[in-house]
ZAMARGU-4260 file (C-alpha; in steps of 0.2 Angstrom, whole numbers, plus 5000, padded with zeros to 4 digits):
<rodrens>
0) 4791/5972/4445 | 4797/5986/4446 | 4811/5996/4435 | 4826/5997/4445 | 4844/6003/4440
5) 4859/5995/4448 | 4872/6011/4453 | 4889/6006/4451 | 4897/6016/4466 | 4913/6013/4460
10) 4910/6021/4441 | 4900/6036/4447 | 4916/6041/4459 | 4928/6037/4446 | 4916/6048/4435
15) 4914/6061/4448 | 4934/6064/4452 | 4936/6064/4431 | 4923/6078/4431 | 4932/6087/4445
20) 4949/6086/4435 | 4942/6093/4419 | 4935/6108/4430 | 4952/6112/4435 | 4956/6122/4418
25) 4958/6138/4420 | 4942/6149/4414 | 4932/6164/4414 | 4916/6161/4423 | 4904/6178/4419
30) 4895/6189/4434 | 4879/6196/4435 | 4880/6215/4434 | 4868/6227/4441 | 4863/6229/4424
35) 4844/6228/4432 | 4844/6240/4445 | 4838/6256/4439 | 4848/6271/4439 | 4864/6261/4441
40) 4875/6258/4425 | 4879/6241/4421 | 4898/6235/4431 | 4909/6227/4418 | 4916/6213/4430
45) 4920/6196/4426 | 4927/6183/4435 | 4942/6168/4431 | 4945/6153/4439 | 4963/6146/4442
50) 4969/6129/4440 | 4967/6127/4461 | 4948/6131/4460 | 4950/6150/4465 | 4938/6164/4459
55) 4947/6179/4455 | 4933/6195/4451 | 4940/6207/4438 | 4936/6221/4431 | 4934/6221/4411
60) 4942/6235/4400 | 4944/6237/4381 | 4964/6235/4376 | 4960/6248/4363 | 4962/6262/4377
65) 4967/6255/4394 | 4967/6267/4411 | 4985/6265/4414 | 4986/6278/4426 | 4973/6271/4437
70) 4980/6253/4437 | 4990/6253/4451 | 4995/6234/4460 | 4986/6224/4449 | 4984/6206/4441
75) 4983/6210/4422 | 4975/6196/4408 | 4973/6199/4390 | 4960/6190/4384 | 4955/6188/4367
80) 4935/6181/4363 | 4930/6167/4350 | 4915/6169/4339 | 4904/6163/4353 | 4910/6176/4365
85) 4921/6161/4375 | 4937/6171/4383 | 4954/6165/4378 | 4967/6169/4392 | 4980/6177/4380
90) 4994/6183/4392 | 4991/6187/4412 | 5006/6198/4421 | 5007/6207/4437 | 5008/6226/4435
95) 5017/6237/4450 | 5014/6254/4457 | 5018/6263/4441 | 5015/6253/4427 | 5013/6263/4412
100) 5030/6262/4403 | 5035/6245/4404 | 5015/6239/4403 | 5013/6250/4386 | 5025/6248/4377
105) 5029/6229/4379 | 5016/6218/4388 | 4998/6226/4378 | 5008/6227/4362 | 5014/6208/4363
110) 4993/6204/4368 | 4988/6213/4355 | 4998/6205/4341 | 4993/6189/4351 | 4975/6195/4347
115) 4969/6200/4362 | 4955/6214/4362 | 4950/6214/4382 | 4959/6220/4398 | 4953/6211/4414
120) 4960/6218/4430 | 4958/6208/4448 | 4964/6222/4461 | 4959/6214/4475 | 4976/6206/4479
125) 4986/6211/4496 | 5003/6209/4490 | 5017/6207/4476 | 5017/6188/4483 | 4997/6185/4481
130) 5000/6193/4465 | 5014/6182/4458 | 5002/6166/4464 | 4987/6172/4457 | 4998/6173/4439
135) 5004/6156/4444 | 4986/6150/4447 | 4979/6156/4430 | 4993/6153/4418 | 4991/6140/4406
140) 5001/6132/4392 | 4996/6144/4378 | 4997/6159/4389 | 5011/6171/4383 | 5025/6172/4397
145) 5026/6191/4395 | 5028/6202/4409 | 5018/6216/4413
</rodrens>
């Protein structure tokens, strides 16, 4: 007598659909860096997965001294980490060609008040429309609607 397991395809498909639905949350997906390569410094890179399932690669910077002069046009994500290192998106916004004044005074101050310690910057968007779409894809119910 062989051991056989009855497989309910409807239950399996339902579980697969539920798993896909749960995965649509906005989340950070850490990237492997070049730390293991000889002579190359580790790149501070990470990625965020939006509700659409698209992945956005970001450079990671501390929030204490962001280099606003070199930021340019980008999607900027304020992030805080819990004790276990899990990233939580605090605020997401776009920055224009000269974000220095407004970003520094308003958005960064609000992000700091909400506990952000990192700034993740996505510079690969082609234009303002694409940057706005990325912000909408990454925005969560907990994310502060501050604008950079």
